[in-house]
GUVOVEX-732827 format. One record per residue (C-alpha): x, z, y; residue in three letters; residue number from 1. Coordinates in steps of 0.25 Angstrom, whole numbers. Example, Ala and Ser with C-alpha at 12.3 -4.5 7.8 and 13.67 -1.06 7.14 Angstrom:
> 49 | 31 | -18 | ALA | 1
> 55 | 29 | -4 | SER | 2
This chain:
> -76 | -27 | -151 | MET | 1
> -64 | -18 | -147 | LYS | 2
> -64 | -4 | -153 | GLU | 3
> -67 | 7 | -143 | LYS | 4
> -57 | 18 | -141 | THR | 5
> -61 | 32 | -136 | VAL | 6
> -52 | 41 | -128 | LYS | 7
> -54 | 55 | -123 | LYS | 8
> -47 | 60 | -110 | ILE | 9
> -46 | 75 | -107 | PHE | 10
> -48 | 78 | -92 | LEU | 11
> -44 | 92 | -92 | GLY | 12
> -48 | 101 | -80 | ASP | 13
> -48 | 89 | -70 | VAL | 14
> -59 | 89 | -60 | ASP | 15
> -68 | 78 | -65 | GLN | 16
> -76 | 77 | -52 | ARG | 17
> -63 | 71 | -46 | ILE | 18
> -59 | 63 | -58 | LEU | 19
> -73 | 57 | -60 | PHE | 20
> -76 | 56 | -45 | GLY | 21
> -89 | 60 | -37 | GLN | 22
> -101 | 58 | -46 | GLY | 23
> -92 | 52 | -57 | GLY | 24
> -88 | 40 | -48 | SER | 25
> -74 | 39 | -52 | PHE | 26
> -78 | 39 | -67 | LEU | 27
> -88 | 28 | -65 | ARG | 28
> -77 | 20 | -57 | LEU | 29
> -68 | 22 | -70 | ILE | 30
> -79 | 18 | -79 | GLU | 31
> -82 | 5 | -71 | SER | 32
> -67 | 1 | -72 | GLN | 33
> -67 | 2 | -88 | PHE | 34
> -76 | -2 | -99 | ASP | 35
> -72 | 10 | -107 | ALA | 36
> -83 | 21 | -108 | LYS | 37
> -79 | 34 | -101 | ILE | 38
> -86 | 47 | -104 | VAL | 39
> -82 | 60 | -96 | ALA | 40
> -86 | 73 | -103 | ARG | 41
> -81 | 87 | -101 | GLY | 42
> -66 | 87 | -100 | GLU | 43
> -64 | 73 | -106 | ASN | 44
> -66 | 58 | -104 | ILE | 45
> -69 | 49 | -116 | THR | 46
> -66 | 35 | -115 | ILE | 47
> -71 | 24 | -124 | GLN | 48
> -67 | 10 | -123 | GLY | 49
> -56 | 0 | -127 | GLU | 50
> -42 | 5 | -129 | GLU | 51
> -36 | -2 | -116 | LYS | 52
> -46 | 5 | -107 | GLU | 53
> -45 | 18 | -114 | ILE | 54
> -30 | 18 | -111 | ARG | 55
> -33 | 14 | -97 | GLN | 56
> -43 | 25 | -95 | LEU | 57
> -34 | 35 | -101 | GLU | 58
> -23 | 32 | -91 | ALA | 59
> -33 | 32 | -80 | LEU | 60
> -39 | 46 | -83 | PHE | 61
> -25 | 51 | -85 | ASN | 62
> -20 | 46 | -72 | SER | 63
> -32 | 52 | -65 | LEU | 64
> -31 | 65 | -71 | LEU | 65
> -16 | 66 | -67 | THR | 66
> -20 | 62 | -53 | HIS | 67
> -31 | 72 | -52 | LEU | 68
> -23 | 83 | -58 | ASN | 69
> -12 | 81 | -47 | LYS | 70
> -21 | 77 | -35 | ASN | 71
> -35 | 83 | -38 | LYS | 72
> -42 | 71 | -32 | GLU | 73
> -45 | 57 | -36 | LEU | 74
> -49 | 45 | -27 | SER | 75
> -56 | 32 | -31 | GLU | 76
> -44 | 24 | -25 | LYS | 77
> -35 | 32 | -35 | HIS | 78
> -44 | 30 | -47 | LEU | 79
> -46 | 15 | -44 | LEU | 80
> -31 | 13 | -43 | TYR | 81
> -28 | 21 | -56 | THR | 82
> -39 | 12 | -63 | ILE | 83
> -32 | -1 | -58 | SER | 84
> -19 | 4 | -63 | LEU | 85
> -23 | 8 | -77 | VAL | 86
> -30 | -5 | -79 | LYS | 87
> -17 | -12 | -76 | GLU | 88
> -9 | -3 | -85 | GLY | 89
> 0 | 2 | -74 | GLN | 90
> 6 | 16 | -73 | ASN | 91
> -4 | 25 | -66 | ILE | 92
> 4 | 37 | -63 | ALA | 93
> -1 | 36 | -49 | LEU | 94
> 2 | 50 | -45 | ASP | 95
> 17 | 47 | -43 | ASP | 96
> 13 | 40 | -31 | LEU | 97
> 14 | 53 | -24 | GLN | 98
> 29 | 53 | -26 | MET | 99
> 29 | 42 | -15 | SER | 100
> 23 | 50 | -3 | SER | 101
> 28 | 46 | 10 | LEU | 102
> 22 | 53 | 22 | VAL | 103
> 10 | 62 | 25 | THR | 104
> -2 | 55 | 34 | SER | 105
> -5 | 63 | 46 | ILE | 106
> -19 | 58 | 46 | VAL | 107
> -23 | 61 | 31 | THR | 108
> -12 | 71 | 28 | LYS | 109
> -10 | 64 | 15 | GLU | 110
> 4 | 60 | 10 | VAL | 111
> 5 | 45 | 11 | ILE | 112
> 9 | 40 | -2 | GLN | 113
> 7 | 27 | -11 | PRO | 114
> -7 | 27 | -17 | ARG | 115
> -5 | 16 | -27 | THR | 116
> 7 | 11 | -36 | VAL | 117
> 9 | -1 | -27 | GLY | 118
> 11 | 8 | -15 | GLN | 119
> 20 | 17 | -23 | ARG | 120
> 29 | 6 | -26 | ASP | 121
> 28 | 2 | -11 | TYR | 122
> 33 | 15 | -7 | VAL | 123
> 44 | 16 | -17 | GLN | 124
> 49 | 2 | -12 | ALA | 125
> 49 | 7 | 2 | MET | 126
> 58 | 19 | -3 | LYS | 127
> 68 | 10 | -10 | GLU | 128
> 69 | -3 | -3 | PHE | 129
> 73 | -6 | 11 | ASP | 130
> 63 | -17 | 13 | ILE | 131
> 50 | -17 | 7 | VAL | 132
> 39 | -28 | 7 | PHE | 133
> 25 | -23 | 4 | SER | 134
> 15 | -34 | 2 | ILE | 135
> 0 | -31 | -2 | GLY | 136
> -14 | -31 | 3 | PRO | 137
> -20 | -23 | 14 | ALA | 138
> -23 | -8 | 11 | GLY | 139
> -11 | -7 | 1 | THR | 140
> -3 | 3 | 11 | GLY | 141
> 8 | -7 | 14 | LYS | 142
> 9 | -3 | 29 | THR | 143
> 5 | 11 | 27 | TYR | 144
> 15 | 15 | 16 | LEU | 145
> 26 | 8 | 24 | ALA | 146
> 23 | 16 | 37 | VAL | 147
> 23 | 29 | 28 | ALA | 148
> 36 | 26 | 22 | LYS | 149
> 42 | 23 | 36 | ALA | 150
> 37 | 36 | 42 | VAL | 151
> 42 | 43 | 30 | ALA | 152
> 56 | 37 | 32 | SER | 153
> 56 | 41 | 46 | LEU | 154
> 52 | 55 | 44 | LYS | 155
> 63 | 56 | 33 | LYS | 156
> 73 | 50 | 43 | LYS | 157
> 76 | 39 | 34 | GLU | 158
> 74 | 29 | 46 | VAL | 159
> 74 | 31 | 61 | ASN | 160
> 63 | 22 | 65 | ARG | 161
> 50 | 15 | 60 | LEU | 162
> 47 | 1 | 64 | VAL | 163
> 34 | -5 | 61 | LEU | 164
> 32 | -19 | 63 | VAL | 165
> 20 | -29 | 62 | ARG | 166
> 18 | -44 | 65 | PRO | 167
> 7 | -47 | 76 | ALA | 168
> 3 | -60 | 70 | VAL | 169
> -10 | -60 | 77 | GLU | 170
> -4 | -61 | 91 | ALA | 171
> 7 | -70 | 85 | GLY | 172
> 17 | -59 | 89 | GLU | 173
> 16 | -64 | 104 | SER | 174
> 10 | -51 | 109 | LEU | 175
> 12 | -53 | 124 | GLY | 176
> -2 | -57 | 127 | PHE | 177
> -8 | -44 | 122 | LEU | 178
> -10 | -33 | 132 | PRO | 179
> -2 | -20 | 133 | GLY | 180
> 12 | -16 | 130 | ASP | 181
> 19 | -20 | 117 | ILE | 182
> 12 | -9 | 109 | ARG | 183
> -1 | -13 | 114 | ALA | 184
> 1 | -27 | 110 | LYS | 185
> 6 | -24 | 96 | VAL | 186
> -2 | -12 | 92 | ASP | 187
> -14 | -20 | 86 | PRO | 188
> -5 | -27 | 76 | TYR | 189
> 3 | -14 | 72 | LEU | 190
> -10 | -5 | 71 | ARG | 191
> -9 | -4 | 56 | PRO | 192
> 5 | 2 | 57 | VAL | 193
> 1 | 12 | 68 | TYR | 194
> -10 | 16 | 58 | ASP | 195
> -1 | 19 | 47 | ALA | 196
> 9 | 26 | 56 | LEU | 197
> -2 | 35 | 62 | HIS | 198
> -5 | 40 | 48 | ASP | 199
> 8 | 46 | 47 | MET | 200
> 13 | 51 | 61 | LEU | 201
> 4 | 56 | 72 | ASN | 202
> 2 | 48 | 84 | ALA | 203
> 11 | 56 | 93 | GLU | 204
> 23 | 55 | 83 | LYS | 205
> 21 | 40 | 82 | ILE | 206
> 21 | 39 | 97 | ARG | 207
> 34 | 47 | 98 | LYS | 208
> 41 | 40 | 87 | LEU | 209
> 37 | 26 | 94 | MET | 210
> 42 | 31 | 107 | ASP | 211
> 55 | 35 | 101 | LEU | 212
> 56 | 21 | 94 | GLY | 213
> 56 | 28 | 80 | ILE | 214
> 43 | 21 | 77 | ILE | 215
> 41 | 6 | 81 | GLU | 216
> 29 | -2 | 79 | ILE | 217
> 32 | -16 | 83 | VAL | 218
> 27 | -31 | 81 | PRO | 219
> 36 | -39 | 72 | LEU | 220
> 40 | -48 | 84 | ALA | 221
> 47 | -37 | 91 | PHE | 222
> 57 | -35 | 79 | MET | 223
> 66 | -47 | 82 | ARG | 224
> 80 | -44 | 85 | GLY | 225
> 79 | -29 | 80 | ARG | 226
> 88 | -22 | 70 | THR | 227
> 81 | -9 | 64 | LEU | 228
> 90 | 2 | 59 | ASN | 229
> 85 | 15 | 52 | ASN | 230
> 71 | 10 | 53 | SER | 231
> 59 | 8 | 44 | TYR | 232
> 53 | -5 | 47 | VAL | 233
> 39 | -10 | 43 | ILE | 234
> 33 | -24 | 45 | LEU | 235
> 18 | -23 | 42 | ASP | 236
> 10 | -36 | 40 | GLU | 237
> 22 | -43 | 35 | GLY | 238
> 14 | -55 | 30 | GLN | 239
> 12 | -59 | 45 | ASN | 240
> 26 | -61 | 48 | THR | 241
> 33 | -75 | 47 | THR | 242
> 45 | -77 | 38 | VAL | 243
> 54 | -77 | 50 | ALA | 244
> 47 | -64 | 55 | GLN | 245
> 49 | -57 | 42 | MET | 246
> 64 | -61 | 42 | LYS | 247
> 65 | -56 | 56 | MET | 248
> 59 | -42 | 52 | PHE | 249
> 67 | -40 | 40 | LEU | 250
> 80 | -43 | 47 | THR | 251
> 77 | -32 | 57 | ARG | 252
> 81 | -21 | 46 | LEU | 253
> 93 | -13 | 50 | GLY | 254
> 101 | -2 | 43 | THR | 255
> 94 | 9 | 36 | ASN | 256
> 80 | 2 | 38 | SER | 257
> 69 | -1 | 29 | ARG | 258
> 58 | -11 | 30 | SER | 259
> 44 | -13 | 24 | VAL | 260
> 36 | -25 | 26 | VAL | 261
> 21 | -25 | 23 | THR | 262
> 11 | -36 | 22 | GLY | 263
> -1 | -43 | 15 | ASP | 264
> 3 | -57 | 11 | ILE | 265
> -12 | -61 | 9 | THR | 266
> -15 | -58 | 24 | GLN | 267
> -5 | -67 | 32 | VAL | 268
> -10 | -69 | 46 | ASP | 269
> 1 | -80 | 49 | LEU | 270
> -4 | -94 | 51 | VAL | 271
> 4 | -99 | 39 | ASP | 272
> 3 | -88 | 28 | ARG | 273
> 15 | -94 | 21 | ARG | 274
> 23 | -91 | 33 | ALA | 275
> 22 | -76 | 30 | SER | 276
> 35 | -69 | 30 | GLY | 277
> 30 | -58 | 20 | LEU | 278
> 26 | -69 | 10 | ILE | 279
> 39 | -77 | 11 | GLN | 280
> 48 | -64 | 11 | ILE | 281
> 44 | -61 | -3 | GLN | 282
> 52 | -74 | -7 | LYS | 283
> 63 | -72 | 3 | ILE | 284
> 67 | -58 | 0 | LEU | 285
> 63 | -58 | -15 | SER | 286
> 74 | -50 | -24 | GLY | 287
> 82 | -44 | -12 | ILE | 288
> 87 | -30 | -15 | GLU | 289
> 82 | -20 | -6 | GLY | 290
> 68 | -27 | -3 | ILE | 291
> 56 | -24 | -11 | LYS | 292
> 42 | -31 | -11 | PHE | 293
> 30 | -22 | -14 | VAL | 294
> 17 | -29 | -18 | TYR | 295
> 4 | -21 | -16 | LEU | 296
> -9 | -25 | -21 | THR | 297
> -24 | -22 | -20 | GLU | 298
> -22 | -11 | -30 | ARG | 299
> -13 | -4 | -19 | ASP | 300
> -24 | -4 | -8 | VAL | 301
> -27 | 10 | -3 | VAL | 302
> -39 | 7 | 6 | ARG | 303
> -53 | 6 | 2 | HIS | 304
> -55 | 2 | -12 | LYS | 305
> -63 | -11 | -7 | LEU | 306
> -50 | -16 | -1 | VAL | 307
> -44 | -19 | -15 | GLN | 308
> -57 | -27 | -18 | ASP | 309
> -56 | -35 | -5 | ILE | 310
> -41 | -38 | -8 | ILE | 311
> -44 | -43 | -22 | LYS | 312
> -56 | -51 | -17 | ALA | 313
> -47 | -58 | -6 | TYR | 314
> -36 | -61 | -17 | GLU | 315
> -47 | -67 | -26 | LYS | 316
> -52 | -75 | -14 | TYR | 317
> -38 | -80 | -10 | GLU | 318
> -34 | -83 | -25 | ASN | 319
> -47 | -92 | -26 | GLU | 320
> -44 | -99 | -14 | ARG | 321
> -30 | -102 | -19 | GLU | 322
> -35 | -107 | -32 | SER | 323
> -45 | -116 | -25 | GLU | 324
> -34 | -122 | -16 | LYS | 325
> -26 | -125 | -29 | GLN | 326
> -37 | -133 | -35 | LYS | 327
């Protein structure tokens, strides 16, 4: 039997009601994730357990105390994410995420910034590289952060135009049979892009910028033959492009332009999944200077905490199916 270690952590004048959660819910959550015994008494926390968990819990509480001293609040999402990092032995200086702020949401009035280390690396890549591919599951902020970076670049006059692109695979990009003008035809496929945009600019401003051609929201099929200079170009749902469509899109980039391609390669809607341009482009463009691939995981999901569990469950299911096929 391994010898138990005891460690005492001084809490100082931190508000323990926030640290431990309503009715001690956060403390119980921490206890459920570790085998060590945790006792809170007065201004101290005493931890008894194996040395590895003692180190992890010490890092956890030190990070939480630093976060509370700066922000005066603590969310369950932040707590769960910090726990996941300490268990993996990663650097948990999460508060430097605030250094990567982009724009302020007109809806929540909050500064839009990365909320996970993976998102921070994504934002940093968009600042440093001309072409960035962001690949990851739903809810990781791929599209949202790309639109935020594009809006920030427009406000800083780093570019003159935003071009937001999406493939309309459900209609085979043959949109003529749908009723209405071009905007009415493609709006259902571009709604996620509109949603992100409306979080950062008011509706009147968006309409004005669209009328002036400063913001364009278009289906991928309408990109052929164009050259986009001084533009920030985002291709959303990149997994639903073919290899030829991906090449067509990437070769639209002109001088002083940047591009971000987002997608989830586990949710390809093409008839032949292997034909996905986003899957193939990882091999085709590997190692080219000025291009960056960023991979987000379920740990970067910023939606309801159950979304992480759903993603993990589907990954397990798919892995089991692949194993059965190979038998």
